[in-house]
PyMOL commands that place a pseudoatom at each C-alpha (Angstrom):
pseudoatom trace, name=CA, resn=MET, resi=1, chain=A, elem=C, hetatm=0, pos=[127.980, 105.848, 99.641]
pseudoatom trace, name=CA, resn=ASP, resi=2, chain=A, elem=C, hetatm=0, pos=[131.076, 106.838, 101.540]
pseudoatom trace, name=CA, resn=ARG, resi=3, chain=A, elem=C, hetatm=0, pos=[133.244, 103.784, 102.246]
pseudoatom trace, name=CA, resn=GLY, resi=4, chain=A, elem=C, hetatm=0, pos=[134.423, 105.341, 105.489]
pseudoatom trace, name=CA, resn=ALA, resi=5, chain=A, elem=C, hetatm=0, pos=[130.912, 105.683, 106.862]
pseudoatom trace, name=CA, resn=GLN, resi=6, chain=A, elem=C, hetatm=0, pos=[128.591, 102.884, 107.860]
pseudoatom trace, name=CA, resn=ILE, resi=7, chain=A, elem=C, hetatm=0, pos=[127.129, 101.571, 104.613]
pseudoatom trace, name=CA, resn=PRO, resi=8, chain=A, elem=C, hetatm=0, pos=[124.069, 99.941, 106.296]
pseudoatom trace, name=CA, resn=VAL, resi=9, chain=A, elem=C, hetatm=0, pos=[123.111, 103.282, 107.875]
pseudoatom trace, name=CA, resn=GLN, resi=10, chain=A, elem=C, hetatm=0, pos=[123.445, 105.015, 104.502]
pseudoatom trace, name=CA, resn=LEU, resi=11, chain=A, elem=C, hetatm=0, pos=[121.380, 102.306, 102.770]
pseudoatom trace, name=CA, resn=ARG, resi=12, chain=A, elem=C, hetatm=0, pos=[118.619, 102.554, 105.386]
pseudoatom trace, name=CA, resn=GLY, resi=13, chain=A, elem=C, hetatm=0, pos=[118.450, 106.308, 104.775]
pseudoatom trace, name=CA, resn=LEU, resi=14, chain=A, elem=C, hetatm=0, pos=[118.448, 105.840, 100.992]
pseudoatom trace, name=CA, resn=PHE, resi=15, chain=A, elem=C, hetatm=0, pos=[115.552, 103.379, 101.005]
pseudoatom trace, name=CA, resn=SER, resi=16, chain=A, elem=C, hetatm=0, pos=[113.592, 105.488, 103.482]
pseudoatom trace, name=CA, resn=VAL, resi=17, chain=A, elem=C, hetatm=0, pos=[113.716, 108.245, 100.850]
pseudoatom trace, name=CA, resn=LEU, resi=18, chain=A, elem=C, hetatm=0, pos=[113.019, 105.938, 97.894]
pseudoatom trace, name=CA, resn=LEU, resi=19, chain=A, elem=C, hetatm=0, pos=[109.936, 104.515, 99.608]
pseudoatom trace, name=CA, resn=SER, resi=20, chain=A, elem=C, hetatm=0, pos=[108.396, 107.884, 100.361]
pseudoatom trace, name=CA, resn=PRO, resi=21, chain=A, elem=C, hetatm=0, pos=[105.834, 109.939, 98.429]
pseudoatom trace, name=CA, resn=ASN, resi=22, chain=A, elem=C, hetatm=0, pos=[108.465, 112.559, 97.498]
pseudoatom trace, name=CA, resn=ALA, resi=23, chain=A, elem=C, hetatm=0, pos=[109.427, 112.073, 93.830]
pseudoatom trace, name=CA, resn=ALA, resi=24, chain=A, elem=C, hetatm=0, pos=[111.947, 114.930, 93.840]
pseudoatom trace, name=CA, resn=ALA, resi=25, chain=A, elem=C, hetatm=0, pos=[113.788, 113.494, 96.848]
pseudoatom trace, name=CA, resn=SER, resi=26, chain=A, elem=C, hetatm=0, pos=[113.752, 110.004, 95.285]
pseudoatom trace, name=CA, resn=SER, resi=27, chain=A, elem=C, hetatm=0, pos=[115.201, 111.338, 92.042]
pseudoatom trace, name=CA, resn=ALA, resi=28, chain=A, elem=C, hetatm=0, pos=[117.960, 113.222, 93.871]
pseudoatom trace, name=CA, resn=ALA, resi=29, chain=A, elem=C, hetatm=0, pos=[118.804, 110.165, 95.988]
pseudoatom trace, name=CA, resn=ILE, resi=30, chain=A, elem=C, hetatm=0, pos=[119.040, 107.921, 92.927]
pseudoatom trace, name=CA, resn=ALA, resi=31, chain=A, elem=C, hetatm=0, pos=[121.211, 110.482, 91.137]
pseudoatom trace, name=CA, resn=ALA, resi=32, chain=A, elem=C, hetatm=0, pos=[123.549, 110.598, 94.145]
pseudoatom trace, name=CA, resn=HIS, resi=33, chain=A, elem=C, hetatm=0, pos=[123.806, 106.866, 94.889]
pseudoatom trace, name=CA, resn=TYR, resi=34, chain=A, elem=C, hetatm=0, pos=[123.270, 104.931, 91.643]
pseudoatom trace, name=CA, resn=ASP, resi=35, chain=A, elem=C, hetatm=0, pos=[125.880, 104.624, 88.910]
pseudoatom trace, name=CA, resn=LYS, resi=36, chain=A, elem=C, hetatm=0, pos=[124.838, 106.133, 85.571]
pseudoatom trace, name=CA, resn=ASP, resi=37, chain=A, elem=C, hetatm=0, pos=[124.857, 102.626, 84.040]
pseudoatom trace, name=CA, resn=ALA, resi=38, chain=A, elem=C, hetatm=0, pos=[123.191, 100.875, 86.996]
pseudoatom trace, name=CA, resn=LYS, resi=39, chain=A, elem=C, hetatm=0, pos=[120.834, 97.977, 86.335]
pseudoatom trace, name=CA, resn=LEU, resi=40, chain=A, elem=C, hetatm=0, pos=[117.616, 97.412, 88.298]
pseudoatom trace, name=CA, resn=THR, resi=41, chain=A, elem=C, hetatm=0, pos=[115.681, 94.179, 87.998]
pseudoatom trace, name=CA, resn=ASN, resi=42, chain=A, elem=C, hetatm=0, pos=[112.413, 93.493, 89.766]
pseudoatom trace, name=CA, resn=PRO, resi=43, chain=A, elem=C, hetatm=0, pos=[109.501, 91.150, 89.050]
pseudoatom trace, name=CA, resn=TYR, resi=44, chain=A, elem=C, hetatm=0, pos=[107.988, 93.641, 86.599]
pseudoatom trace, name=CA, resn=LEU, resi=45, chain=A, elem=C, hetatm=0, pos=[110.868, 95.596, 85.080]
pseudoatom trace, name=CA, resn=LEU, resi=46, chain=A, elem=C, hetatm=0, pos=[114.361, 95.334, 83.688]
pseudoatom trace, name=CA, resn=LEU, resi=47, chain=A, elem=C, hetatm=0, pos=[115.826, 98.833, 83.826]
pseudoatom trace, name=CA, resn=ASN, resi=48, chain=A, elem=C, hetatm=0, pos=[119.108, 99.971, 82.317]
pseudoatom trace, name=CA, resn=GLY, resi=49, chain=A, elem=C, hetatm=0, pos=[120.678, 103.166, 83.562]
pseudoatom trace, name=CA, resn=ARG, resi=50, chain=A, elem=C, hetatm=0, pos=[120.058, 105.700, 86.270]
pseudoatom trace, name=CA, resn=ASP, resi=51, chain=A, elem=C, hetatm=0, pos=[117.600, 107.707, 84.130]
pseudoatom trace, name=CA, resn=GLU, resi=52, chain=A, elem=C, hetatm=0, pos=[115.258, 104.715, 83.722]
pseudoatom trace, name=CA, resn=ILE, resi=53, chain=A, elem=C, hetatm=0, pos=[115.485, 104.005, 87.458]
pseudoatom trace, name=CA, resn=ILE, resi=54, chain=A, elem=C, hetatm=0, pos=[114.542, 107.616, 88.235]
pseudoatom trace, name=CA, resn=LYS, resi=55, chain=A, elem=C, hetatm=0, pos=[111.543, 107.357, 85.855]
pseudoatom trace, name=CA, resn=SER, resi=56, chain=A, elem=C, hetatm=0, pos=[110.452, 104.112, 87.480]
pseudoatom trace, name=CA, resn=TYR, resi=57, chain=A, elem=C, hetatm=0, pos=[110.466, 105.563, 91.005]
pseudoatom trace, name=CA, resn=ALA, resi=58, chain=A, elem=C, hetatm=0, pos=[108.706, 108.734, 89.781]
pseudoatom trace, name=CA, resn=SER, resi=59, chain=A, elem=C, hetatm=0, pos=[106.020, 106.524, 88.221]
pseudoatom trace, name=CA, resn=LEU, resi=60, chain=A, elem=C, hetatm=0, pos=[105.711, 104.547, 91.469]
pseudoatom trace, name=CA, resn=VAL, resi=61, chain=A, elem=C, hetatm=0, pos=[105.158, 107.769, 93.435]
pseudoatom trace, name=CA, resn=ALA, resi=62, chain=A, elem=C, hetatm=0, pos=[102.719, 109.168, 90.849]
pseudoatom trace, name=CA, resn=SER, resi=63, chain=A, elem=C, hetatm=0, pos=[100.597, 106.009, 90.765]
pseudoatom trace, name=CA, resn=ASN, resi=64, chain=A, elem=C, hetatm=0, pos=[100.037, 105.914, 94.536]
pseudoatom trace, name=CA, resn=LEU, resi=65, chain=A, elem=C, hetatm=0, pos=[98.157, 108.156, 96.959]
pseudoatom trace, name=CA, resn=ASP, resi=66, chain=A, elem=C, hetatm=0, pos=[100.677, 107.206, 99.609]
pseudoatom trace, name=CA, resn=LEU, resi=67, chain=A, elem=C, hetatm=0, pos=[103.933, 105.289, 99.634]
pseudoatom trace, name=CA, resn=ASP, resi=68, chain=A, elem=C, hetatm=0, pos=[105.915, 104.115, 102.617]
pseudoatom trace, name=CA, resn=GLY, resi=69, chain=A, elem=C, hetatm=0, pos=[108.406, 101.458, 103.505]
pseudoatom trace, name=CA, resn=GLN, resi=70, chain=A, elem=C, hetatm=0, pos=[109.952, 99.718, 106.437]
pseudoatom trace, name=CA, resn=VAL, resi=71, chain=A, elem=C, hetatm=0, pos=[113.517, 98.429, 106.245]
pseudoatom trace, name=CA, resn=ASP, resi=72, chain=A, elem=C, hetatm=0, pos=[113.665, 95.315, 108.404]
pseudoatom trace, name=CA, resn=ALA, resi=73, chain=A, elem=C, hetatm=0, pos=[117.280, 94.206, 107.981]
pseudoatom trace, name=CA, resn=ILE, resi=74, chain=A, elem=C, hetatm=0, pos=[120.457, 95.105, 106.132]
pseudoatom trace, name=CA, resn=GLU, resi=75, chain=A, elem=C, hetatm=0, pos=[123.449, 92.833, 105.692]
pseudoatom trace, name=CA, resn=TYR, resi=76, chain=A, elem=C, hetatm=0, pos=[126.595, 94.275, 104.134]
pseudoatom trace, name=CA, resn=ASP, resi=77, chain=A, elem=C, hetatm=0, pos=[129.835, 92.499, 103.276]
pseudoatom trace, name=CA, resn=PRO, resi=78, chain=A, elem=C, hetatm=0, pos=[132.652, 95.038, 102.853]
pseudoatom trace, name=CA, resn=ALA, resi=79, chain=A, elem=C, hetatm=0, pos=[134.903, 92.407, 101.229]
pseudoatom trace, name=CA, resn=THR, resi=80, chain=A, elem=C, hetatm=0, pos=[132.503, 91.917, 98.294]
pseudoatom trace, name=CA, resn=GLN, resi=81, chain=A, elem=C, hetatm=0, pos=[130.668, 95.262, 98.592]
pseudoatom trace, name=CA, resn=HIS, resi=82, chain=A, elem=C, hetatm=0, pos=[127.387, 93.353, 98.406]
pseudoatom trace, name=CA, resn=ALA, resi=83, chain=A, elem=C, hetatm=0, pos=[124.319, 94.294, 100.438]
pseudoatom trace, name=CA, resn=THR, resi=84, chain=A, elem=C, hetatm=0, pos=[121.086, 92.419, 101.073]
pseudoatom trace, name=CA, resn=ILE, resi=85, chain=A, elem=C, hetatm=0, pos=[118.112, 94.395, 102.340]
pseudoatom trace, name=CA, resn=SER, resi=86, chain=A, elem=C, hetatm=0, pos=[114.819, 93.002, 103.628]
pseudoatom trace, name=CA, resn=LEU, resi=87, chain=A, elem=C, hetatm=0, pos=[111.993, 95.516, 103.534]
pseudoatom trace, name=CA, resn=VAL, resi=88, chain=A, elem=C, hetatm=0, pos=[108.262, 95.978, 103.234]
pseudoatom trace, name=CA, resn=GLN, resi=89, chain=A, elem=C, hetatm=0, pos=[106.856, 98.440, 100.703]
pseudoatom trace, name=CA, resn=ILE, resi=90, chain=A, elem=C, hetatm=0, pos=[103.429, 99.809, 101.585]
pseudoatom trace, name=CA, resn=SER, resi=91, chain=A, elem=C, hetatm=0, pos=[101.498, 101.574, 98.844]
pseudoatom trace, name=CA, resn=GLN, resi=92, chain=A, elem=C, hetatm=0, pos=[97.978, 102.823, 98.233]
pseudoatom trace, name=CA, resn=PRO, resi=93, chain=A, elem=C, hetatm=0, pos=[97.454, 102.587, 94.460]
pseudoatom trace, name=CA, resn=LYS, resi=94, chain=A, elem=C, hetatm=0, pos=[95.353, 105.306, 92.873]
pseudoatom trace, name=CA, resn=ALA, resi=95, chain=A, elem=C, hetatm=0, pos=[93.978, 102.656, 90.502]
pseudoatom trace, name=CA, resn=LEU, resi=96, chain=A, elem=C, hetatm=0, pos=[92.311, 101.054, 93.543]
pseudoatom trace, name=CA, resn=GLY, resi=97, chain=A, elem=C, hetatm=0, pos=[90.962, 104.372, 94.746]
pseudoatom trace, name=CA, resn=GLY, resi=98, chain=A, elem=C, hetatm=0, pos=[93.729, 104.695, 97.301]
pseudoatom trace, name=CA, resn=LEU, resi=99, chain=A, elem=C, hetatm=0, pos=[91.578, 102.696, 99.703]
pseudoatom trace, name=CA, resn=ILE, resi=100, chain=A, elem=C, hetatm=0, pos=[93.478, 99.445, 99.813]
pseudoatom trace, name=CA, resn=PRO, resi=101, chain=A, elem=C, hetatm=0, pos=[97.005, 99.476, 101.206]
pseudoatom trace, name=CA, resn=ILE, resi=102, chain=A, elem=C, hetatm=0, pos=[99.219, 96.877, 99.577]
pseudoatom trace, name=CA, resn=ARG, resi=103, chain=A, elem=C, hetatm=0, pos=[102.184, 95.436, 101.450]
pseudoatom trace, name=CA, resn=ILE, resi=104, chain=A, elem=C, hetatm=0, pos=[104.953, 93.869, 99.376]
pseudoatom trace, name=CA, resn=ASN, resi=105, chain=A, elem=C, hetatm=0, pos=[107.710, 91.972, 101.144]
pseudoatom trace, name=CA, resn=GLN, resi=106, chain=A, elem=C, hetatm=0, pos=[110.946, 92.401, 99.232]
pseudoatom trace, name=CA, resn=THR, resi=107, chain=A, elem=C, hetatm=0, pos=[114.531, 91.242, 99.366]
pseudoatom trace, name=CA, resn=LEU, resi=108, chain=A, elem=C, hetatm=0, pos=[116.970, 93.518, 97.565]
pseudoatom trace, name=CA, resn=ASP, resi=109, chain=A, elem=C, hetatm=0, pos=[120.434, 92.488, 96.453]
pseudoatom trace, name=CA, resn=LEU, resi=110, chain=A, elem=C, hetatm=0, pos=[122.715, 95.444, 95.787]
pseudoatom trace, name=CA, resn=GLN, resi=111, chain=A, elem=C, hetatm=0, pos=[126.199, 95.462, 94.347]
pseudoatom trace, name=CA, resn=LEU, resi=112, chain=A, elem=C, hetatm=0, pos=[128.252, 98.563, 95.108]
pseudoatom trace, name=CA, resn=GLU, resi=113, chain=A, elem=C, hetatm=0, pos=[131.406, 99.650, 93.288]
pseudoatom trace, name=CA, resn=ALA, resi=114, chain=A, elem=C, hetatm=0, pos=[133.726, 102.626, 93.132]
pseudoatom trace, name=CA, resn=THR, resi=115, chain=A, elem=C, hetatm=0, pos=[132.994, 103.775, 89.568]
pseudoatom trace, name=CA, resn=ASP, resi=116, chain=A, elem=C, hetatm=0, pos=[134.205, 107.376, 89.738]
pseudoatom trace, name=CA, resn=PRO, resi=117, chain=A, elem=C, hetatm=0, pos=[137.984, 107.541, 89.179]
pseudoatom trace, name=CA, resn=ALA, resi=118, chain=A, elem=C, hetatm=0, pos=[137.991, 111.068, 90.591]
pseudoatom trace, name=CA, resn=ASP, resi=119, chain=A, elem=C, hetatm=0, pos=[136.552, 109.828, 93.912]
pseudoatom trace, name=CA, resn=PRO, resi=120, chain=A, elem=C, hetatm=0, pos=[137.537, 106.191, 94.598]
pseudoatom trace, name=CA, resn=SER, resi=121, chain=A, elem=C, hetatm=0, pos=[136.238, 106.423, 98.173]
pseudoatom trace, name=CA, resn=LYS, resi=122, chain=A, elem=C, hetatm=0, pos=[132.640, 106.757, 96.959]
pseudoatom trace, name=CA, resn=LEU, resi=123, chain=A, elem=C, hetatm=0, pos=[130.641, 103.610, 96.229]
pseudoatom trace, name=CA, resn=TYR, resi=124, chain=A, elem=C, hetatm=0, pos=[127.734, 103.611, 93.791]
pseudoatom trace, name=CA, resn=ILE, resi=125, chain=A, elem=C, hetatm=0, pos=[125.008, 101.030, 93.324]
pseudoatom trace, name=CA, resn=VAL, resi=126, chain=A, elem=C, hetatm=0, pos=[125.708, 99.282, 90.011]
pseudoatom trace, name=CA, resn=SER, resi=127, chain=A, elem=C, hetatm=0, pos=[123.212, 96.438, 90.355]
pseudoatom trace, name=CA, resn=HIS, resi=128, chain=A, elem=C, hetatm=0, pos=[119.866, 96.378, 92.191]
pseudoatom trace, name=CA, resn=THR, resi=129, chain=A, elem=C, hetatm=0, pos=[117.851, 93.160, 92.072]
pseudoatom trace, name=CA, resn=GLU, resi=130, chain=A, elem=C, hetatm=0, pos=[114.515, 92.798, 93.856]
pseudoatom trace, name=CA, resn=LYS, resi=131, chain=A, elem=C, hetatm=0, pos=[112.715, 89.608, 94.776]
pseudoatom trace, name=CA, resn=HIS, resi=132, chain=A, elem=C, hetatm=0, pos=[109.075, 90.006, 95.748]
pseudoatom trace, name=CA, resn=THR, resi=133, chain=A, elem=C, hetatm=0, pos=[107.008, 87.309, 97.382]
pseudoatom trace, name=CA, resn=ALA, resi=134, chain=A, elem=C, hetatm=0, pos=[104.718, 87.036, 94.324]
pseudoatom trace, name=CA, resn=GLN, resi=135, chain=A, elem=C, hetatm=0, pos=[107.671, 86.681, 91.938]
pseudoatom trace, name=CA, resn=GLU, resi=136, chain=A, elem=C, hetatm=0, pos=[108.437, 83.168, 93.111]
pseudoatom trace, name=CA, resn=TYR, resi=137, chain=A, elem=C, hetatm=0, pos=[104.869, 82.100, 92.343]
pseudoatom trace, name=CA, resn=LEU, resi=138, chain=A, elem=C, hetatm=0, pos=[104.762, 83.727, 88.891]
pseudoatom trace, name=CA, resn=SER, resi=139, chain=A, elem=C, hetatm=0, pos=[107.959, 82.118, 87.650]
pseudoatom trace, name=CA, resn=HIS, resi=140, chain=A, elem=C, hetatm=0, pos=[106.677, 78.623, 88.524]
pseudoatom trace, name=CA, resn=ILE, resi=141, chain=A, elem=C, hetatm=0, pos=[103.189, 78.804, 86.970]
pseudoatom trace, name=CA, resn=PRO, resi=142, chain=A, elem=C, hetatm=0, pos=[102.955, 76.451, 83.961]
pseudoatom trace, name=CA, resn=LEU, resi=143, chain=A, elem=C, hetatm=0, pos=[102.887, 78.316, 80.633]
pseudoatom trace, name=CA, resn=VAL, resi=144, chain=A, elem=C, hetatm=0, pos=[103.109, 81.751, 82.304]
pseudoatom trace, name=CA, resn=GLY, resi=145, chain=A, elem=C, hetatm=0, pos=[106.454, 81.112, 84.027]
pseudoatom trace, name=CA, resn=GLY, resi=146, chain=A, elem=C, hetatm=0, pos=[108.304, 80.491, 80.771]
pseudoatom trace, name=CA, resn=PHE, resi=147, chain=A, elem=C, hetatm=0, pos=[107.157, 83.794, 79.273]
pseudoatom trace, name=CA, resn=TYR, resi=148, chain=A, elem=C, hetatm=0, pos=[107.645, 85.670, 82.507]
pseudoatom trace, name=CA, resn=GLU, resi=149, chain=A, elem=C, hetatm=0, pos=[111.417, 85.125, 82.528]
pseudoatom trace, name=CA, resn=THR, resi=150, chain=A, elem=C, hetatm=0, pos=[111.944, 86.430, 78.958]
pseudoatom trace, name=CA, resn=GLN, resi=151, chain=A, elem=C, hetatm=0, pos=[112.209, 89.784, 77.230]
pseudoatom trace, name=CA, resn=LEU, resi=152, chain=A, elem=C, hetatm=0, pos=[108.403, 89.958, 77.412]
pseudoatom trace, name=CA, resn=ARG, resi=153, chain=A, elem=C, hetatm=0, pos=[108.819, 91.031, 81.031]
pseudoatom trace, name=CA, resn=SER, resi=154, chain=A, elem=C, hetatm=0, pos=[111.083, 93.891, 79.965]
pseudoatom trace, name=CA, resn=ALA, resi=155, chain=A, elem=C, hetatm=0, pos=[108.705, 94.990, 77.198]
pseudoatom trace, name=CA, resn=VAL, resi=156, chain=A, elem=C, hetatm=0, pos=[105.702, 94.960, 79.539]
pseudoatom trace, name=CA, resn=GLY, resi=157, chain=A, elem=C, hetatm=0, pos=[107.717, 96.913, 82.095]
pseudoatom trace, name=CA, resn=GLN, resi=158, chain=A, elem=C, hetatm=0, pos=[108.626, 99.591, 79.547]
pseudoatom trace, name=CA, resn=LEU, resi=159, chain=A, elem=C, hetatm=0, pos=[104.984, 99.868, 78.450]
pseudoatom trace, name=CA, resn=THR, resi=160, chain=A, elem=C, hetatm=0, pos=[103.996, 100.229, 82.093]
pseudoatom trace, name=CA, resn=LEU, resi=161, chain=A, elem=C, hetatm=0, pos=[106.454, 103.103, 82.570]
pseudoatom trace, name=CA, resn=VAL, resi=162, chain=A, elem=C, hetatm=0, pos=[105.203, 104.948, 79.503]
pseudoatom trace, name=CA, resn=GLY, resi=163, chain=A, elem=C, hetatm=0, pos=[101.573, 104.192, 80.378]
pseudoatom trace, name=CA, resn=GLY, resi=164, chain=A, elem=C, hetatm=0, pos=[102.088, 105.521, 83.900]
pseudoatom trace, name=CA, resn=GLU, resi=165, chain=A, elem=C, hetatm=0, pos=[103.576, 108.752, 82.524]
pseudoatom trace, name=CA, resn=VAL, resi=166, chain=A, elem=C, hetatm=0, pos=[100.611, 109.241, 80.172]
pseudoatom trace, name=CA, resn=LEU, resi=167, chain=A, elem=C, hetatm=0, pos=[98.019, 108.478, 82.865]
pseudoatom trace, name=CA, resn=GLU, resi=168, chain=A, elem=C, hetatm=0, pos=[99.725, 110.914, 85.242]
pseudoatom trace, name=CA, resn=LYS, resi=169, chain=A, elem=C, hetatm=0, pos=[100.047, 113.622, 82.592]
pseudoatom trace, name=CA, resn=TYR, resi=170, chain=A, elem=C, hetatm=0, pos=[96.303, 113.569, 81.901]
pseudoatom trace, name=CA, resn=GLY, resi=171, chain=A, elem=C, hetatm=0, pos=[95.266, 113.067, 85.531]
pseudoatom trace, name=CA, resn=VAL, resi=172, chain=A, elem=C, hetatm=0, pos=[93.534, 109.749, 84.897]
pseudoatom trace, name=CA, resn=LEU, resi=173, chain=A, elem=C, hetatm=0, pos=[94.906, 108.112, 88.045]
pseudoatom trace, name=CA, resn=ASP, resi=174, chain=A, elem=C, hetatm=0, pos=[93.735, 111.049, 90.177]
pseudoatom trace, name=CA, resn=ALA, resi=175, chain=A, elem=C, hetatm=0, pos=[90.193, 110.539, 88.886]
pseudoatom trace, name=CA, resn=VAL, resi=176, chain=A, elem=C, hetatm=0, pos=[89.835, 107.087, 90.482]
pseudoatom trace, name=CA, resn=PRO, resi=177, chain=A, elem=C, hetatm=0, pos=[90.351, 108.189, 94.121]
pseudoatom trace, name=CA, resn=ALA, resi=178, chain=A, elem=C, hetatm=0, pos=[88.146, 111.237, 93.486]
pseudoatom trace, name=CA, resn=ALA, resi=179, chain=A, elem=C, hetatm=0, pos=[85.346, 109.026, 92.129]
pseudoatom trace, name=CA, resn=VAL, resi=180, chain=A, elem=C, hetatm=0, pos=[85.693, 106.621, 95.061]
pseudoatom trace, name=CA, resn=GLY, resi=181, chain=A, elem=C, hetatm=0, pos=[85.521, 109.569, 97.478]
pseudoatom trace, name=CA, resn=LYS, resi=182, chain=A, elem=C, hetatm=0, pos=[82.352, 110.919, 95.848]
pseudoatom trace, name=CA, resn=ALA, resi=183, chain=A, elem=C, hetatm=0, pos=[80.740, 107.488, 95.921]
pseudoatom trace, name=CA, resn=ARG, resi=184, chain=A, elem=C, hetatm=0, pos=[81.649, 107.082, 99.590]
pseudoatom trace, name=CA, resn=ASP, resi=185, chain=A, elem=C, hetatm=0, pos=[80.220, 110.532, 100.393]
pseudoatom trace, name=CA, resn=ALA, resi=186, chain=A, elem=C, hetatm=0, pos=[77.002, 109.678, 98.535]
pseudoatom trace, name=CA, resn=VAL, resi=187, chain=A, elem=C, hetatm=0, pos=[76.602, 106.430, 100.476]
pseudoatom trace, name=CA, resn=GLU, resi=188, chain=A, elem=C, hetatm=0, pos=[77.299, 108.145, 103.802]
pseudoatom trace, name=CA, resn=SER, resi=189, chain=A, elem=C, hetatm=0, pos=[74.807, 110.929, 103.121]
pseudoatom trace, name=CA, resn=ALA, resi=190, chain=A, elem=C, hetatm=0, pos=[72.161, 108.395, 102.107]
pseudoatom trace, name=CA, resn=THR, resi=191, chain=A, elem=C, hetatm=0, pos=[72.478, 106.505, 105.369]
for i in range(1, 191): cmd.bond("trace and resi %d" % i, "trace and resi %d" % (i + 1))
show_as sticks, trace
zoom trace
């Protein structure tokens, strides 16, 4: 992000790209705006480094028939270089046949810093923390909540990333929407 430009405008553009079905554009945007050692925390994953963040967004794109988002509000404090973004992620998971759109309300907290000594006017995202509506419920469920806030969450997240890569590589996720489509066609032709 260029300090001289309007950071909220740049962040809105960044998250419009990240919440789109274009994995190549998402990867390029992350490479351009996230520090190489950036941390991303969400209800399901604890990611360390830009490469893991790129893999996570690629997996998100690959596991959905469609992906979209709506940025509702951005607050940026230039004194602390902290941004808070309210947005809605809308996805159509292949695992659900792509039939059911899922809306996830999120609040993102971003910390930006000038980490490139060669270009101190450029700010990079060094910390990205997401709060999802469901996260608050999970962390307060007896028995589950205690495990949820431990390294188990990170391990499950890493397994999910690897599992998503394997399912995509062998086309398993694409089979679900195809099967749902054939079943729908069969029902329509029978009626």
